[in-house]
C-alpha positions in Angstrom: 59.3 143.8 138.8 59.0 139.8 138.9 56.0 138.9 140.6 56.5 136.4 143.8 55.4 132.6 142.8 53.2 131.1 145.3 54.7 127.9 146.7 52.4 125.7 145.1 53.9 126.8 141.9 56.9 126.2 142.8 56.0 122.6 143.7 54.5 122.7 140.2 57.8 123.4 138.4 59.8 120.8 140.4 57.5 117.6 139.7 56.7 118.5 136.2 58.5 118.5 132.8 60.4 121.5 131.5 57.1 122.9 129.8 56.5 124.5 133.5 59.5 126.3 133.3 58.4 127.4 130.0 55.1 128.6 131.3 56.7 130.3 134.0 58.9 132.4 131.9 55.7 132.9 129.4 53.9 135.1 131.9 57.3 136.5 133.3 58.6 137.2 130.2 58.2 140.9 129.7 60.4 142.0 132.5 62.9 139.2 131.3 63.0 140.8 128.2 63.6 143.9 129.2 66.0 142.5 131.3 67.9 141.2 128.3 68.1 143.6 126.2 70.0 145.7 128.8 72.6 143.4 127.6 72.0 141.8 123.7 70.1 143.5 120.9 68.3 141.5 118.4 65.7 139.0 118.1 67.9 136.1 117.9 70.3 136.6 120.7 67.1 136.8 123.1 65.6 133.6 121.9 68.6 132.3 122.5 68.9 133.8 125.6 65.6 132.7 126.6 66.2 128.8 125.3 69.5 128.6 126.9 68.2 130.0 130.1 64.9 127.8 130.2 67.3 125.0 129.8 69.7 125.7 132.9 66.6 126.3 135.2 65.3 123.1 134.4 69.0 121.2 135.0 69.6 122.9 137.7 66.3 123.1 139.7 67.0 120.0 141.9 69.7 122.6 143.7 67.1 125.4 144.1 67.2 126.7 147.7 63.5 127.4 149.3 65.3 130.2 151.4 66.2 131.9 148.2 63.5 133.4 146.5 62.6 131.4 143.2 62.7 134.4 141.2 65.9 135.5 142.3 67.5 132.1 141.9 66.0 132.2 138.2 67.2 135.9 137.3 70.9 135.0 139.0 70.9 132.3 135.6 69.6 134.9 133.6 72.2 137.1 134.1 74.7 134.5 134.0 73.6 133.2 130.5 73.5 137.3 129.4 77.0 137.4 130.1 77.6 134.2 128.0 75.8 135.3 124.9 77.5 138.5 125.0 80.7 137.1 124.0 79.3 133.8 122.2 81.4 133.7 119.0 78.9 131.8 116.9 76.0 134.0 118.0 78.5 137.1 117.5 79.5 135.5 114.0 75.8 136.0 112.7 74.2 139.4 114.8 71.9 141.9 113.3 71.0 144.6 115.4 67.6 146.1 116.0 66.3 149.4 116.5 67.1 150.2 120.4 65.5 152.4 122.7 67.4 155.8 124.0 67.1 154.4 127.5 68.9 151.6 126.5 71.5 153.6 124.0 72.5 155.4 127.4 72.9 151.9 129.5 75.4 150.8 126.7 77.8 153.7 127.9 77.8 152.8 131.0 80.8 149.9 132.6 79.7 146.4 132.6 79.3 146.3 136.4 77.1 150.1 136.7 74.7 148.7 134.0 74.0 145.7 135.7 73.7 147.3 138.9 71.2 149.9 137.4 69.0 147.5 135.7 68.8 144.6 138.4 67.9 147.6 141.3 65.5 149.9 138.6 64.2 147.5 135.9 63.9 144.5 138.3 63.3 145.9 141.6 65.9 143.6 143.5 67.0 145.2 146.7 70.6 146.3 146.7 71.4 143.5 149.1 70.4 140.6 146.9 71.9 142.4 143.7 75.4 142.7 145.5 75.3 139.0 145.9 74.3 138.6 142.2 76.9 140.7 140.9 79.3 138.9 143.5 80.2 142.6 145.4 80.1 144.1 148.8 76.7 146.3 149.1 79.2 149.4 149.6 80.6 148.7 146.2 77.4 148.1 144.8 76.2 151.5 146.1 79.4 153.0 144.3 77.9 151.2 140.9 75.1 152.6 141.3 75.9 156.0 142.2 78.8 156.5 139.2 76.4 154.8 136.8 73.2 157.2 137.7 76.4 159.9 137.2 77.3 158.7 134.2 73.6 158.4 132.8 72.7 162.2 133.8 75.8 163.0 131.7 74.9 161.4 128.8 71.0 161.8 128.5 71.4 165.7 130.0 71.7 168.8 128.4 75.4 169.3 128.8 75.4 170.9 132.1 78.0 170.7 134.7 77.4 170.0 138.3 79.6 170.5 141.1 78.0 168.8 144.2 80.3 168.0 147.0 81.4 164.6 147.0 81.9 163.9 150.4 77.9 163.8 150.4 78.1 161.9 147.2 77.7 158.6 149.2 74.5 159.6 150.6 72.1 160.6 147.2 70.6 157.1 146.7 69.5 156.4 150.4 68.5 159.9 151.0 66.4 159.7 147.6 65.5 156.0 148.8 64.1 157.6 152.5 66.2 154.8 153.6 69.3 157.1 155.0 69.6 156.7 158.4 68.8 160.1 160.7 71.9 161.3 162.1 73.2 161.6 158.2 69.6 162.6 156.9 69.5 165.5 159.1 73.3 166.5 158.3 73.1 166.4 154.5 69.9 168.3 154.7 71.9 171.0 156.7 74.3 171.2 154.1 72.0 171.1 151.2 70.7 174.1 152.7 73.7 176.2 152.5 75.2 174.9 149.5 73.1 176.0 146.1 75.5 173.7 144.1 74.4 170.4 145.8 71.0 171.4 145.8 71.4 171.6 141.6 73.3 168.4 141.9 70.7 166.5 143.9 68.0 167.7 142.5 69.7 166.7 138.6 70.6 163.1 140.1 67.0 162.8 141.2 65.4 163.5 138.1 67.4 160.8 136.4 67.1 158.1 138.9 63.1 158.5 139.7 62.5 160.0 136.5 64.7 158.8 133.5 65.1 155.3 135.5 61.9 154.4 136.0 61.6 151.9 133.4 59.0 149.7 135.1 56.2 152.5 133.6 57.9 151.5 130.1 58.1 147.8 130.0 54.2 148.3 128.3 55.7 150.2 125.6 58.5 147.5 124.4 57.4 144.8 122.7 58.3 141.3 123.1 57.3 139.0 120.2 54.7 137.1 120.2 56.5 134.0 118.6 59.4 134.2 121.2 57.8 131.5 123.4 56.5 129.3 120.8 59.8 129.0 119.0 61.4 128.0 122.1 58.8 125.6 122.5 59.9 124.4 118.9 63.1 124.3 119.8 62.8 122.2 123.0 60.4 119.5 121.2 63.5 119.4 118.6 66.3 119.0 121.7 63.9 115.6 122.8 65.5 114.1 119.9 69.2 115.3 120.2 70.3 113.5 123.8 70.0 110.1 123.3 72.5 107.2 122.7 72.7 104.5 121.0 72.0 101.0 122.0 73.9 98.2 123.8 73.1 94.7 123.2 72.4 92.2 126.5 74.6 89.5 126.2 72.7 86.1 125.5 74.5 83.4 127.9 74.7 80.1 126.5 74.7 76.7 128.0 78.2 76.1 128.3 78.6 79.4 130.6 75.7 78.1 132.8 77.7 75.0 133.5 80.8 77.1 134.1 78.9 79.5 136.6 77.5 76.4 138.3 80.6 74.9 139.1 82.7 77.9 139.9 79.3 78.8 142.3 80.0 75.5 143.8 83.8 75.5 144.4 83.7 77.9 148.1 87.4 78.9 147.4 86.8 81.1 144.4 85.0 83.2 146.4 86.7 86.0 146.2 88.0 86.2 143.0 84.7 85.2 141.4 83.0 88.0 141.5 85.2 89.9 139.2 85.2 86.9 136.5 81.5 86.3 137.0 80.6 90.5 135.9 83.4 90.3 133.4 81.4 87.4 131.6 77.9 88.5 132.0 78.4 92.5 131.8 79.4 93.6 128.5 78.9 97.4 129.3 82.7 98.0 130.9 81.3 101.1 133.3 78.3 99.1 135.1 81.1 95.9 135.4 83.4 98.2 137.4 80.8 99.0 139.7 79.7 95.6 140.5 82.9 94.3 140.5 83.8 96.9 143.2 80.3 95.5 145.0 78.8 99.1 144.8 76.0 97.8 143.5 73.7 94.8 142.4 72.4 93.4 139.4 68.6 93.9 139.6 67.0 92.8 135.7 63.5 94.4 136.9 61.3 94.5 133.8 58.0 96.5 132.5 56.4 96.3 129.0 54.5 98.5 127.0 53.2 99.9 124.0 55.7 96.7 122.7 58.8 98.0 124.4 60.7 96.6 126.8 62.6 98.7 129.4 65.3 96.5 132.1 66.7 98.1 134.7 70.3 96.1 135.0 71.5 98.0 138.1 71.7 101.4 140.9 74.5 103.0 141.9 74.0 105.1 144.4 76.0 107.8 146.6 75.8 111.3 148.4 76.8 112.8 144.7 74.0 110.8 142.4 71.7 108.1 141.9 73.0 106.0 138.5 70.2 103.5 137.0 71.2 101.4 134.5 68.7 100.4 131.7 68.2 97.9 128.6 65.4 98.8 126.2 64.2 96.6 123.5 61.4 96.7 120.7 60.1 93.6 120.5 58.2 94.7 117.5 60.5 96.6 114.9 64.1 97.3 114.4 64.2 101.0 116.7 66.0 102.1 119.1 65.1 104.0 122.3 66.8 105.9 124.9 65.6 107.3 128.5 65.9 111.0 129.2 66.0 112.1 132.4 64.9 115.7 132.1 61.7 114.6 129.8 59.0 111.9 130.6 60.7 110.5 134.0 59.2 111.1 137.3 60.1 109.6 140.6 57.0 109.5 142.7 58.7 109.2 146.2 61.4 112.1 145.2 60.9 114.4 148.2 60.3 111.5 150.5 63.7 109.7 149.6 66.0 111.9 147.5 68.1 115.0 148.0 66.4 117.9 146.4 69.7 120.0 146.1 72.1 117.5 145.2 73.5 117.2 141.7 71.5 115.8 138.5 74.3 114.5 136.3 73.9 114.8 132.3 75.1 111.4 130.2 74.8 112.1 126.6 74.6 109.5 123.7 77.8 107.5 122.8 77.2 107.2 119.1 80.8 105.4 118.6 80.5 102.7 121.5 80.3 98.8 119.7 78.1 97.8 122.4 75.2 100.4 120.7 75.9 99.1 117.5 75.5 95.4 117.8 72.0 95.1 117.7 69.3 97.2 115.5 66.3 97.0 118.6 68.6 97.4 121.6 69.9 99.9 123.8 71.8 100.1 126.4 72.3 103.2 128.7 72.1 105.0 131.9 70.6 108.3 133.8 71.3 110.2 136.6 68.5 110.8 139.7 69.1 113.1 142.5 71.0 111.6 145.6 69.3 109.6 148.4 68.7 111.6 151.9 68.6 107.7 153.3 70.8 104.9 153.6 68.7 102.9 151.3 64.9 102.7 149.9 63.0 101.9 147.1 62.7 104.3 144.4 59.4 104.3 142.7 60.3 105.3 139.1 57.8 106.2 136.7 58.6 106.4 132.9 55.8 107.8 130.5 58.1 109.0 127.4 61.1 107.4 125.4 63.4 109.0 122.7 63.8 107.6 119.3 67.6 107.3 118.1 68.3 108.1 114.6 71.8 107.5 113.1 73.6 109.3 110.1 76.5 107.2 109.0 77.0 109.9 106.2 78.2 112.4 109.4 81.7 111.7 111.1 81.0 113.5 113.9 77.5 113.2 114.9 76.1 116.4 114.6 72.8 115.4 112.7 72.6 111.9 114.6 69.4 113.6 116.4 67.6 115.3 113.7 63.9 114.1 112.9 63.4 112.0 115.7 60.5 110.9 117.3 59.0 109.6 120.8 56.9 106.6 122.2 55.1 107.4 124.9 53.5 104.4 127.2 53.7 103.2 130.9 56.5 101.9 132.6 56.8 101.4 136.3 59.4 100.3 138.4 60.4 99.9 142.3 64.1 99.6 142.7 66.0 98.7 145.6 68.5 100.8 146.3 71.4 101.3 149.1 73.9 104.6 149.4 77.2 103.9 149.0 79.7 106.5 151.7 81.9 109.6 150.3 85.0 110.1 151.6 86.1 114.1 151.9 89.4 115.7 151.7 90.7 119.0 152.7 93.1 120.6 150.3 93.1 124.2 151.4 95.1 125.6 148.5 94.9 129.4 147.6 96.5 130.5 144.1 96.0 133.3 141.5 94.6 132.9 138.1 95.7 135.7 135.7 95.7 137.8 138.8 92.6 136.9 140.3 92.5 134.9 143.8 91.1 131.1 142.8 91.0 128.9 145.9 90.8 125.4 145.6 89.1 123.8 148.7 88.1 120.3 149.3 88.0 116.8 147.3 85.3 115.0 147.8 85.6 110.8 146.4 82.4 108.9 145.5 81.5 105.8 143.5 79.9 107.9 140.8 81.9 110.9 140.3 85.2 112.6 142.2 84.0 116.4 142.7 86.6 119.3 143.0 85.4 122.3 145.2 86.9 125.6 144.7 86.4 129.4 144.9 86.6 132.6 142.7 87.4 136.0 144.0 85.7 138.4 141.3 86.4 141.7 143.4 88.5 143.4 140.9 86.9 146.4 138.5 89.3 146.0 135.6 88.6 142.3 134.9 86.7 139.1 136.0 86.6 135.3 135.4 83.6 134.0 133.5 84.6 130.7 133.2 87.9 128.5 134.9 88.2 125.2 133.3 89.9 122.1 134.8 91.7 119.6 132.2 92.6 117.0 134.2 92.4 116.3 137.9 95.3 113.6 139.3 95.3 111.4 142.5 98.4 109.0 143.1 99.2 109.5 139.4 95.9 108.4 138.3 94.6 111.1 135.5 90.7 111.7 135.3 89.1 113.8 132.4 86.5 116.5 133.8 83.2 115.6 132.5 82.5 117.5 129.8 78.7 117.5 130.0 79.3 118.6 134.0 80.5 122.3 133.7 81.4 124.1 136.5 78.5 125.2 138.7 78.0 127.8 141.3 77.3 126.8 144.8 74.6 128.2 146.6 76.3 129.8 149.5 78.9 132.5 149.9 81.6 132.8 152.1 83.1 136.6 152.3 84.3 137.2 148.6 84.4 133.8 147.3 81.8 132.3 145.2 82.3 128.9 145.1 81.8 126.0 142.4 82.1 122.1 141.9 83.7 120.0 138.7 82.8 116.6 138.3 85.5 114.2 137.0 85.6 110.3 136.2 85.5 108.2 139.5 88.2 106.6 141.2 87.7 103.7 142.8 89.5 102.8 146.3 91.7 105.3 146.2 93.0 107.1 149.4 94.6 110.4 147.9 98.2 111.3 149.2 99.1 113.7 146.2 96.6 115.7 144.0 97.3 117.6 141.0 94.9 119.7 138.9 96.0 120.7 136.1 94.0 124.3 134.6 93.0 124.4 130.7 91.6 127.6 130.2 89.8 130.8 131.6 87.3 133.1 129.8 87.9 136.5 130.8 86.1 140.0 130.8 88.3 143.1 130.5 86.9 146.8 131.0 88.6 148.5 128.9 87.1 151.6 127.4 88.3 154.0 124.5 86.4 156.6 122.5 87.6 157.2 118.9 86.3 160.5 116.9 84.8 159.5 113.6 84.7 162.2 110.5 83.1 161.1 107.7 84.4 164.0 105.9 88.0 162.1 106.1 89.3 159.7 103.9 89.6 156.2 105.0 90.9 153.4 106.3 92.4 154.8 109.5 93.7 152.9 112.2 93.6 153.2 115.7 95.3 151.5 118.9 93.2 149.3 121.1 94.4 146.3 123.6 97.4 145.6 121.8 96.4 146.0 118.5 96.2 148.1 115.6 92.2 148.3 114.5 91.3 149.7 110.9 88.2 151.9 110.1 88.0 151.0 106.7 84.6 152.8 105.6 82.8 155.6 107.2 80.2 156.1 104.6 77.2 158.8 105.0 74.2 157.4 103.2 71.0 155.8 103.9 71.6 153.5 105.8 75.2 155.0 107.2 78.0 152.3 107.0 80.6 151.9 108.9 83.2 148.9 108.6 86.2 148.0 111.5 88.6 145.3 110.8 91.4 143.6 112.3 92.7 140.7 110.2 96.3 140.2 112.2 95.3 137.6 114.7 98.5 136.3 115.5 99.5 137.4 119.8 96.1 139.0 119.6 94.7 139.9 123.1 91.3 140.3 122.7 88.7 137.8 120.6 86.3 140.4 120.2 85.1 143.8 121.3 82.2 145.5 122.4 81.1 148.9 120.8 78.4 151.3 119.9 78.6 154.2 117.5 77.2 157.7 118.1 75.9 160.0 115.8 75.7 163.9 115.5 72.4 163.7 117.2 73.0 161.1 119.7 68.9 160.2 119.6 68.8 160.6 116.1 69.5 156.9 115.2 66.3 154.7 115.2 68.4 151.6 114.5 71.9 149.6 114.5 72.2 146.5 112.0 75.3 144.4 112.8 77.2 141.6 111.3 80.5 140.3 111.7 82.8 137.7 110.2 85.9 135.9 112.2 87.7 132.7 112.1 88.3 129.8 114.1 91.5 128.8 115.0 93.9 126.3 116.9 96.9 126.6 118.9 99.1 126.2 115.5 97.1 128.7 113.5 95.2 126.0 111.6 91.8 127.8 110.2 88.4 125.9 110.3 85.5 126.5 108.2 82.8 127.8 110.3 80.2 126.8 108.0 80.8 122.9 108.4 80.3 121.2 111.3 83.2 121.4 113.8 85.0 118.7 115.9 85.5 121.4 118.6 86.5 118.4 120.7 89.3 117.5 118.6 90.7 120.9 118.0 93.4 122.2 120.4 93.1 125.1 122.0 90.8 126.8 119.8 89.9 130.4 119.9 87.3 132.1 117.5 88.5 136.0 116.7 86.2 138.5 115.2 87.9 139.8 112.0 85.1 141.9 110.3 82.5 144.0 112.4 80.1 145.9 110.0 77.4 148.4 111.5 74.3 150.2 109.4 72.8 153.1 111.0 69.7 154.4 110.2 68.1 158.1 111.0 64.8 158.4 113.0 63.9 160.9 110.7 62.8 159.6 107.3 65.0 160.9 104.6 67.7 162.1 107.0 71.0 160.3 107.3 72.9 159.9 110.3 76.4 161.5 110.7 78.8 158.9 112.9 80.6 161.0 115.4 81.9 158.6 117.8 83.5 154.8 117.9 82.8 154.0 121.6 84.3 151.1 122.7 83.7 149.4 126.5 85.7 146.5 127.0 86.7 143.2 125.2 86.9 139.2 125.9 89.6 136.8 126.1 90.4 133.0 126.1 93.6 132.2 127.5 94.7 128.7 127.9 96.9 127.9 130.7 99.7 125.8 131.8 99.2 125.9 135.6 99.4 123.0 137.2 98.7 122.8 141.5 100.2 119.8 143.4 98.7 119.4 147.1 100.3 117.1 149.6 97.7 115.4 151.6 98.1 114.4 155.4 
């Protein structure tokens, strides 16, 4: 079970860099590693799981609410990342599974929700009410999942005995064994047990699995966490410092002629209403900052600080209810180097807890390597960072910068994938006091409900702020047969003006729940000065998980290939070859109209406890809407591919026996479910009063 973290530690995490989060995970790696293994199967996947989880925790830390336990909040992010990696095409393409303990082999046989309920309750020790919240189900549904999961484990791990307990008392088993059953029902159950031998045997067997075999906390010490896990992640994070930077922008140098024109216009009062637009058109090359200034949403600041031969200029600050944008320029006064600020590293707002909303949105704005402005000078870079929104109408941000990322270009890379390799950083001390005023935002109620692939989706409201347009929506994932993992909104159109979604501000879960509805936010480009009359929401795609179980008997004495039907496709078992190792190869090369992209399975041997390891590898293809295939061994411009989907075509499995010299005899192929991406043409039009 995760130990409680004290408030001082949480404060330290909030105020320090991502290193403090890595340290926290290092202290809790044993239980999180155990949890991760219930979803994934090898060291490469586990490292990716911890890495992505740490990045998400660091990015979403401002949204953490103190009334929610820190462990619970981190666990919710960790679980969501587990689900993502379980269906990650690029990761599946190079999977090589490692030996799994018996308990995990048994857990793999369960339905996804059953497994999650059991692992979170009996591995992490999280109360059932909180697990229900994590899994987006009711408490009663949560108890049902625990009961059916434990019952299935009893069948998998037992001796084949059949139990015939009275079904009307099944719902009371868990509460009774955990001593939380209310007294009247407890007395009623005990009276029944006294007279019913079948229920006595049923409850005893259920208790044996629940108490003894599911006591995974005692097994944590036997599970080896690789010593290089956290160190590998630290190395990757150091590399990441080099991977989020942008190219430079050049300061416009004003000449004597402009100064004369400027003085002339300033002296003519009649031009005052028009002059703001003309002035910033001439003086500000950054078109995004120019638009803010022309709308009187901020002012030119030009605050400067210099350290280690590098000069930073804060050009302007734009604040609203969503975030605070800081536009800056960096000049290397000694050499032809370009540097950028990473607001996740080396940046600290000294008075953040006084002036800013810790629950607000912290945006991420990666480099624009193709910007003309960033290609004019070799030693000047212009960019922006996002800080938390203000809690007050105005104030002064005390910004301290201690580290800058050095940008590196690779002109031989057309898509910019290697633009940040072998990067360095420069340390120094740049301090600013930035005056800022918060601009107002306006909320508009949408109150529109629809269905996406049969799952209820609700659009609640639209927030129009100077720096972003925010769509608030909810998803009801109560269906047992499928769930929405991610819903992508392509375009938001307001009054016939189309706005693209922020590709780096993916939908994120808000911190409150209303009934069975979990609410999300999606950020879009800002919409200046518009009062919405008509809102059009164009959905792009949805990632779904389907719970669809199927068992196929295997017989190594028969000839292969043989085929079976699953999810509307004919799948081939190409090879079942007993040896050291035993090999099983499954393929489905027919991509056209295929319902699934990958499915999850387990191969069971003649003696289910005799398999020491199951190594898997896979092959796949990336195709676009028109069936064009892309080479996965080369950098792929995903943003330029129309409706990309990654299909697994071949899955090869090698099985090793626990007993030296023995061979694994495969007996069953058990499939649990599959994942699919579906592209949508749903258009929702909403008229506002």
